[in-house]
N, C-alpha and C positions, 0 to 999 in steps of 0.2 A: 356559216356566217360569212358575209361578203366583206371581210376586213380588208380594206384597201389602204395602202400607204398614203400619207398626207399629200395633198396637191402641192406641187413644188412652190407655188406662189404663196401658200399659207405661211411658211416659215420666213420667206423673203419679206412679205408684207408685215409680218409681226416685227421684224427687225426695223423696217422703215417706220412703223408705228412708234416703236420705242425711241428712235431718233427724234421723232417729232414731239416727244413728250419731255424732252430735257428742259428743266426749269433752272434758271440761274439761281445760284445760292443767295444772291443779293435781292432776289424778288421777294417781296413780302406777300403774305396771304391776301392782304387787302388789294395789292396791285394785280393779283391774279383774279380775284373775285371782288369787285367793288362792294357787293352786297354782304361780304364777309360771311359766306355760308358756313365757314368752318367754325364760327362761334358756337354753334350748337353741335356738340360732339356726337349726338345721337345715342343709340343703345350702348351699353357697357361692353367693353372688349371681352372677347372669348379667349384671348391669348395673353392677358395680363393688363397692366395699366395702359391707358391711352398713350399712343406714341405720335410724334409729329408726322404729318403726311409724307414729308420728304423721306423720313426714315423707313416707313412702311413701303413706300413706292420703290426706293432704291434697293431695299432688301428683297422685294419681289423680283426686281430685274436681275439682281445678282443670282438668285436661285434659278431663274429661267436660263441664265447664261450657263449654269452648271447642269441644266436639264433636270433640275429638281422640281418638276412641274406641280406635283401635289402640294409641296410646301409653298411654291410661288403662288398657286391659286389661293391658298389660305391667307397669304399676306395681302393679296389684292382684294379678297373678300372682306378682310378686316378694314382695309382702307375705305372700301365702299360703305361699310357699316359705320365707321367713325366720322366720315365726312360725306353724308348722303347728299345727292343732287348737286354736288360740286364738280368742278372740272377734274379734280382728282378722281372722284367717284366715276365719272364718265369714262375716263381712260382705264381705270382699274377694272371696270366692268368688262370691257372688251378684251383686256389682257387676261383676266381670269377665265374668260370663255376659251381663249386659246390654250391657256395652261391646263385647264380641265380636259380639253379635247386631246391634247398631247399625252396626258396622264391616263387616258382611257376612261375618265370619269364622265361618260357621255350624258347622263341625266343632268349632272351639274352644268355641263357646257350648254346643254339645251336651255336650261332654266335661265342662266345668265345671258345667253345670246338673245333669247326672246325678250328678256327684260330690257336689254340695250336697244333693240329695234323698236320696242314700244315707247321707250322714253325719248329716244333720239332718232326718229325715222329719217330725218334729213341729214344726219351726220355722215361725213364721208366714209366712216367705218361701218355704217349700217349694213352695206352689202357683204362686208367681211364677216360680221357677226351672224347674219342670216345664212351665209354659206357654211359656217361652222355648225350651225344648228342642223342644216340639211345633212352635212357629212357625219354628224354624230348619229343621226338616224341611219344613214346609209351604212355605216360600219357595223351596225347591229342587225342588218338584214340576215335572217337565217335561211337555211335551204328550203326548197319549196314544199317539203313535207310538213312544215310547221306553219303556224299562223303568220300572216304577212302584214300585220299592222305596222311594223316598222318600215317596211318597204313603201307602204301607202303614205306614211308620214314623211319619209325621205323624198318621195316624188313631189308632194305638196310643197315642202320647204324649199327644195332646190328649184322647182318651177317658179317659185316666188322670186328667187334671185334672177332668173332669166327674164321674167316679166317686168319687175320693178327696176332692175339695174342692168339692162341689156348691154350697156357699154362698159361695164366693169370687167376687170380681168378675170373675174370668177364665172362670168356668164357662159363662156364656152365649155369649161369643165362641168359646170352645173348641168348644162344641156345634155352632155354625154352621160352623166350620172342618172339623169331623168330617164333616158332611154334604157339604161340598165335596169332601173327600178321597174319600169313599165314591162320589160321583158320578164322580170321575175314574177310580177303579178299575173301576167298572162300565163306563165308556166304553172302557177298554182291553179288557175282555172282549168288548164288542160289536164292537170293531174286528177282533179276532181271529176272532170268530164269523162276521162278514161275509166275511172273507177265506176261511174254510173253505167258505162257501157258494159263492163264486166258483170254488173248486177242486173242488167237488162232494164235499167231505169232510163229508157231512151229519151223520154221527155226531159228528165233532169239533165241528161247529157247534152241535149240540144241547147238548153238554156245556158249551160256553161260555155259551149263552143260559140254560141251567139255572142256572149259577153266578150270573148276574145276578139271577134270581128268588130264589134261596136266600139269597144274602149281601147283596144290595143292593136289596131290595124297595121301599125308600122313595125310590129315585132316579128321575130323569126318564127313565131308559132302559128302564124296565119295559114300557111300552107297545110299544115296538119289539121288545123281546125276545120278547114273546108272539106278535107277528105273525111274527117270524122263526122261531119254533118251529113255527108252522103251516106255514110255507114248507118248513122242513127235514123235518118229519114227512110232509108230502105227497110230497116227493121220495123219501123212504124207503118210501113206501107204507103208513105207519102212520097211516091216516086218522082213527081215533077220537081219537088224541092231537092231531092237527092240528085237529079239530073242537073239542076241549076247550080248547085254547089260544085259539082264536078266541072261543069262548063266554065264557071267563073274561075275556078282553080286553073284549068287548062289555058284560059285566055290570059291570065295574069302571070302564071308560072308554068309555061309550057314544058320546061325541062325538069320540072320537079318530080322526084320519085314518088311523092304523094299523089301527083296527078296520075301516074301510071297505076298506082294502087286503086285509086278511085275509078279509073277507066275499067280495070279488071273486075271490080266489084259490080259496077253497073252491067257490064257485059255478062256476068254470071246470072244476072237477073233478066237478061233478054232485052236490055235497053242500052242507050248510050248517052253521053253528055248532051244536054240540050237546055239552053238558057230560057227561062221564063222571065221576061222583062218586068212582069208584075210582082215577082218574088221580092221579099225584103232583102234577100242576099244580093240580087241584081241591082236594086235601087241603092243599097248601101255602098257597093263598090263604084257605081257610077258617080255617086255623090263624093266619094273619096277622091276619085280621079279628077273631078272638077276642082276640088279644093287644093290639089297639088299641081294643077295645071297640066294634067296628062290628056 
């Protein structure tokens, strides 16, 4: 599991968020919400009689300060339940997301973070909530021998932070996490592709290595994927594609040990690297080079 310590900005911004939530004791509920949304208490409490919003909120903050995150999350969840769609609920929702994240209750953090973004997409804290959703998935990424559904979801959630809030202070870290998740997914494809090679399922192997080149071309697995394509295509007797894979590998990564392996492999078959510009491999890399300005 890729459990990574919390991004430094998470705790800092949580503190800033709390400071922004201070409500004067003399403020009435009506002055905070002219529509008096608190008049309808919503569902019955799970932790006893209904309590004033200020009490629940301050209790939640106090528990967060003591790092009692599970208890804090329960207080904020109760506040959200008793005062739905209010300003109290809005702030409680993002704080419960943070508290659940810190407690390692990732599924709960994902649920509350998603709900916050859906209800308040234009809120200044929406990027924060979405980042926590992505990090909740990210911290559950398993090793490549297991299913990578969480890695895929982490990639999607964190990429949304980068796309929708590119100027937020979460965007840079989210972008780095996206690359890690992409590398993990590429690693899974490589593992399956290598397995197919050992089973002499060369067509299946080609499909897996092709996936690495098409979807994860900026990861560290590309060099090996090109060499393995040479290996699989040689085994299939499709020599021109094997030569092209090796030629593209040598052109883009001339010092790679994988290129040396590919060269030796082709040499043992009486041929050498030679690029066929009509090959899908050649076209794919030319398109990639244009997209990155090479």
